NULUM-374666 format. One record per residue (C-alpha): residue in one letter; x, y, z negated. Coordinates in steps of 0.1 Angstrom, whole numbers, plus 2048, in hexadecimal, padded with zeros to 3 digits. Last residue first. Example, Ala and Ser with C-alpha at 12.3 -4.5 7.8 and 13.67 -1.06 7.14 Angstrom:
% residues 2
S8897F57B9
A87B7D37B2
END
This chain:
% residues 519
RAC2C831F5
LAA0C87206
HA7FC841F4
PA5EC741FE
NA3DC7E1EF
FA24C621EC
EA26C651C6
AA2AC491AD
NA45C5C19A
SA5FC551B4
FA64C511DA
YA85C501ED
IA94C5A20E
HABAC55213
YAD4C6C223
DAF1C6A23A
EAEEC85255
TAF4C78278
IACFC72281
KACFC602A2
EABBC702BE
PA9BC5E2C6
MA84C7A2B8
DA62C752C8
DA6AC502CD
RA73C4E2A8
YA87C2F29F
HA8DC2227B
GAA0C0127C
GAC1C1327E
RABDC3927F
SAA5C4F293
GA99C7228D
KA84C85275
RA86C6E257
AA68C7C243
LA4EC6E25A
AA5EC4B256
AA5EC4F230
YA38C58230
AA31C3A248
MA45C22232
LA35C2E212
LA12C2A222
GA1AC0722D
SA26BFD20A
QA06C0B1FB
A9F0BFA215
LA02BDA210
N9FFBDC1EA
K9DABE31EB
L9D3BC7203
E9E8BAF1EE
A9D3BB81CF
T9B3BB01E2
R9C2B8E1ED
R9CDB861CA
D9ADB8C1B8
A99BBA51A2
P9AFBC31AE
I9AEBDF194
R999BFE19A
G99DC23193
E9A6C2B1B6
F9A6C0A1CB
K98DC161E6
K9A2C351EC
L9BEC1E1FA
F9ADC1A21C
K9AAC40221
E9CFC45219
L9D7C29232
E9C4C3924E
S9D3C5C249
V9F7C50245
A9F4C3A264
T9E7C57278
KA03C6D26C
LA1CC51277
GA0CC50299
TA0FC752A0
EA32C77292
NA41C5B2A7
RA4AC372A2
SA5AC1A2B5
VA5FBF72A7
SA43BF928E
VA31C1627C
YA14C21293
KA05C032A6
WA13BE7290
MA0BBFA270
T9E7C0227A
E9E2BDE287
Q9EEBCF267
I9DABE5250
F9BABE0264
K9BFBBA267
L9C4BB7242
S9A3BCA23C
E991BB5256
T99CB94246
Y996BA0222
D972BAB227
T965BA7203
E981BBB1F3
T97DBB41CD
Y97FBCF1B3
K982BCC18D
E97BBEB179
E99BBF7166
T9B1BE414E
Q9C0BF312F
V9DFBE0123
E9E6BE20FE
QA0CBE20F9
EA25BC80EF
TA4ABCA0E7
IA64BAF0EC
EA82BB60D5
MAA4BC00E2
NAC4BB10D3
LAD4BAF0F6
SABCBBD110
DAD4BD0126
SAECBB412A
VAD1B9A132
AAC1BB014C
AAE2BB815B
KAEBB9315F
AAC9B8D16F
SACFBA9188
RAF1B9B191
GAE5B78197
GAC8B821AE
FAE0B9B1BD
VAF8B811C9
VADFB651D3
GAC6B7D1E4
EAE0B911F5
LAF0B72204
LACDB67211
SAC9B8A220
NAEBB8E230
SAE2B7624C
AAE1B91268
LAECBB325D
RAD0BC824F
NAC8BE9260
AAC6C0C251
GADBC05233
HADCBE022B
VAEFBDF20A
GADEBFE1FD
TAD2BEC1DE
CAAEBEE1E9
AA9ABD31D7
AA7CBBE1E1
EA91BAD1FC
GAA8B9D1E2
CAABBAC1BF
AA99BC21A7
YA9CBCC182
LA84BDE16A
GA8ABE1145
KA91C06147
LA82C17166
SA99C23182
AAA0BFF18D
RABEBEB181
GAC9BD119A
DAEDBD0190
LAFBBE51AC
DAE0C001A5
TABCBFC1B0
KAA3C0D1C6
IA83BF81C9
GA7EBF11EF
GA8EBF9210
MA9FBE2228
YA7FBCF22F
YA83BB0245
HA71B9F262
AA55BB1275
AA53BA0297
PA64BA72B9
SA5AB932D8
VA60B702E5
PA56B58300
IA6FB3A301
YA7DB31323
DA79B0C32A
QA91AEF32E
TAA5AEB30E
IA8AB002FC
DA6FAE6304
IA50AFC300
GA2FAE92FC
YA23AFA2DC
GA30ADD2C6
LA50ADE2DA
CA55B012CD
TA54AF42A9
NA6AAD62B1
YA86AEA2C1
IA85B062A7
KA87AEC28B
PAA3AD929C
FAB9AF72A4
RADDAEC2A2
HADAAC72AA
LAC0ACA2C6
IAD2AE92D4
HAF4AD72D3
EAE5AB82E4
KAD6ACE300
DAF7AE1308
LAEEB05310
HAE0B12332
TABCB0D327
VAC1B23309
DAABB40316
LA97B59301
YA7BB68315
VA69B8A315
HA47B92306
NA28BA9309
TA2EBB332D
KA2CBD433F
TA50BD134D
KA5CBF233F
NA47BEF31F
MA55BCC31A
EA78BD8321
FA75BF4308
FA69BDC2EC
IA84BC22F5
SA9FBDD2F4
RA8FBEA2D4
SA92BC82C3
VAB6BC42D0
VAC0BE62C1
DAB0BDF2A0
RAC1BBD29E
PAE4BC92A4
AAF3BC12C6
LAF9B9D2CF
EAE0B9B2EB
GAF2BB62FE
DB11BC32EC
EB14BE1303
HAF1BEC2FB
YAD0BF430E
NAD6BE7332
FAEBBCC322
CACBBBE313
FABBBB8335
RAC1B95342
EAABB8E360
GA91B72362
AA77B89371
NA62B88351
NA80B9633E
RA9DB80332
LAAFB7D311
VACEB6730D
AAD7B4A2F6
GAFCB452F0
EB01B372CD
GAFEB592BD
RADEB5E2D1
MAD0B3F2C1
SADFB4A2A0
EAC6B672A1
SAACB4C297
LA8CB482A9
LA72B5228F
FA4FB46293
AA37B6329B
PA19B4B296
AA0DB372B4
G9EAB372C3
P9F5B472E3
FA1CB492E4
HA34B642DA
LA4FB532C5
AA64B6C2B1
TA84B7B2C0
PA8EB9F2B8
HA89B9E293
FA7ABC0288
QA8CBD026B
FA7BBE9254
FA8CC0A24A
EA72C24241
MA71C1921C
DA95C23217
EA91C281F2
LA78C221D5
EA7BC321B3
AA66C24197
GA45C3618D
AA31C17183
RA1BC1A1A2
FA3BC1A1B7
AA48BFB1A5
MA28BE81AB
AA29BF21D0
AA4DBE81D4
GA48BC61C3
DA28BBD1D6
GA33BC51FA
TA1DBAA209
SA34B8D213
VA1FB70205
DA10B69228
PA32B5D235
NA49B75248
TA52B7226D
TA3AB8F274
RA23B9B28F
TA04BAE285
FA18BC126B
LA15BC9246
RA19BA4240
GA3FBAA243
AA3FBB9221
GA5FBAD20F
GA69B971F2
TA5AB941CF
AA7CB921BD
VA74BAA1A0
VA86BA417F
VA73BAE160
AA85BB413F
KA80BAF119
SA5EB9E11F
FA38BA111D
FA1FB8E133
S9FCB9C132
T9E3B83140
L9C5B88157
E9AEB6C160
G9A3B67184
T9A1B4217F
K9B6B3419C
E9CBB521A4
D9D4B5817F
L9DAB7E180
A9F7B90171
L9FEBAF15C
VA24BB1159
GA3CBBA13D
TA4FBD4129
VA59BED145
RA68C0B133
DA62C2F13C
GA47C33121
DA3CC10118
KA33C00138
IA20BE1145
FA27BDA16A
DA0BBD3182
I9F7BB7193
AA0FB99191
Y9FFB7B1A1
TA01B59191
Y9FCB3B1A7
DA1BB2A19A
LA28B32177
RA49B20174
YA56B22150
IA7CB22150
NA85B1712D
IA89AF2137
FAA6AFB14C
KAB4ADE162
LA96AE3179
SAA6B03185
YAC0AEE198
EAA5ADE1AC
KA94AFF1B5
LAB6B0F1BD
TAC0AF31D4
RA9EAF11E6
VA9FB171EB
IAC2B151FA
EAB8AF9211
HA97B0A21C
GAAAB2A224
TAC4B17239
AAABB0424F
DAB9B0A272
GAD4AF0277
HACEADB258
AAE0AF6244
HAF3B15250
IB13B2824B
IB17B4925D
RB3BB5725E
NB45B54283
VB57B76289
SB4EB99292
HB29B97287
AB11BAF298
AAFBB932A5
EB00B71297
RB1EB5A294
TB22B3628A
FB36B2426E
SB37AFF266
LB44AF8243
AB5FADE243
GB5FAB8244
EB63AB526A
KB47ACD26F
TB30AD5253
DB0CAE124E
FB03AEF22C
KAF7AD8210
AAEFAEB1F1
GAF5AD51D2
WAFDAEC1B5
SB22AEC1BF
IB16AFA1E0
LB04B161CF
QB23B1E1BB
TB37B211DB
IB1CB381E8
YB1EB4E1C9
EB44B501CA
PB45B571EF
GB2BB731EC
EB3DB861D0
AB53B9B1E7
VB3AB9E204
LB1DBA91EE
TB30BBF1D6
KB42BD21F2
VB21BD7203
AB12BE61E3
EB31BFD1DF
KB2CC09203
VB08C13200
CAFDC0C224
LAF2C2A239
GB0CC28254
DAF7C1626E
GAF1BF8257
AAFFBE1273
KB21BF4271
LB22BF324B
TB1ABCD24A
DB35BC6265
EB4FBDA251
YB47BC7231
HB48BA6242
LB6ABAF251
VB77BBA230
IB6AB9A220
DB81B86237
DB7BB6D253
EB90B56268
EB96B3D24C
SB70B3A246
LB60B44225
AB54B6822B
VB2FB63227
AB11B6923D
VAF6B50234
GAE2B3D24E
GACBB4126C
QAABB32260
AA9AB44244
YA78B3423E
EA7BB2D219
SA8BB4E212
SA6CB5F220
SA5AB52202
EA48B331F4
GA62B261DB
LA49B1E1BF
VA25B1E1CC
CA0CB3A1D2
KA14B591BD
TA34B561A9
IA3CB5D184
LA5CB4D178
AA58B53152
VA7BB50142
DA82B4611E
GAA4B51112
HAC9B5711A
GAD5B3A130
AAB4B3B143
LABCB5E150
EAD5B5216A
IABEB37176
AAA1B50179
AAB5B6818D
RABFB4E1A6
LA9BB431A9
GA8FB661AF
AAAAB6F1C8
VAA6B4F1DD
GA80B501DD
SA6CB4C1BD
GA5CB6E1B6
LA57B83197
VA70B7A17C
IA67B81157
YA7FB7F13A
DA7EB79115
FA5BB6B118
RA3AB76107
KA16B6E110
K9F6B8110B
N9D3B77115
M9B9B9211A
END
């Protein structure tokens, strides 16, 4: 087996991974390991914008309060303080590196999304904010000759020496060759797990890799029951679940049922601008009530030129399916969007295993609590990407890279990838999505446990097989955690226990055991 040494390893190349790699590059050689191509991530497709307290009418205290409210009381307050207080500095730095956010009369243009009390969302090219930030970070990272960009390289598992992570076992996606990468520290920025579900706004690469790897290594995971479903994804024959930004509702879009009636105020006093989990459930309940598989998003009453300028990507994408959003209602329904849970970390990205750090959607800092506030994710990626890298450097001063012999098991290839993926996604969508109950969750646990047995004592021989293993493990963790939380809170809704849980506790896993603990 090949062996390679770098001072630092970063897994993933979305906003969090790129920001971490740039920070680390001032202190040693960095291996930026990413499956598929550099930058392919949920970050790339984020539309709405970045929530940051930079406008004259805003204040970090307001941003803090809005985040706590959206998180349904389960946010870690110190983590939220860190995010909102350091956010302006990190975004200002990003602008100095070349990020071009939309302006009005020479000043940043701010808009509002659901659950925000003021206009604080900055955006780029109307509805291509994630793309602009990823572009900026990719171009800025090119200034560092010691960032080694390893595309089409898939991390299989962590390498450990006792309770310390010392590297990563990775697969060359093109040749199938395994390589042991050793380093002082590993930063995980592999994103979420939206591909667990039949309908998702996430790209194909969002397969829960970081959390599954960390679980197998014995690191603590937390809040795995909390998954956010975006209320408005395109629902049209032959079309993917294309995200229709929450900013559309912030700009005045309304939701209508199949009779053309607005219905969100029947479920919450804030109507279309209620928190995401509330709006998703409102749509879910309305679809059940009207026996339809979608509702409609309506912007036809808004100024046409403003819509074309503000949402050009959404307009052109829908037009490609024959929907002129300035004249037609847009068919939409909820889709899996963002994982609030993940690898448990402290405020500096440190995981429970030495040498392991996490940031972005792969991590659980406690910033989001039970439900993420709209447009906090890109800010989290930038802020905690930088913070986790700084901690990795600080903790590894004067440390030597150590190597261990890596024993690999029998290789296994899943020959029926398409059917296996469909099985996982349909199981999760049916039993562990917007609305859950004990009977369905137990069914999901049983089915996913059976599926995972084929991987016992075997190592995936290719990326697709490894992704199936990680998806099944992530889904099983979510189902177990959802069973353990006996009641409803934020993005976790039990139709057999709809009452809100008032006790503030978190559910976590440790020691590579499917045995959730409360604390």
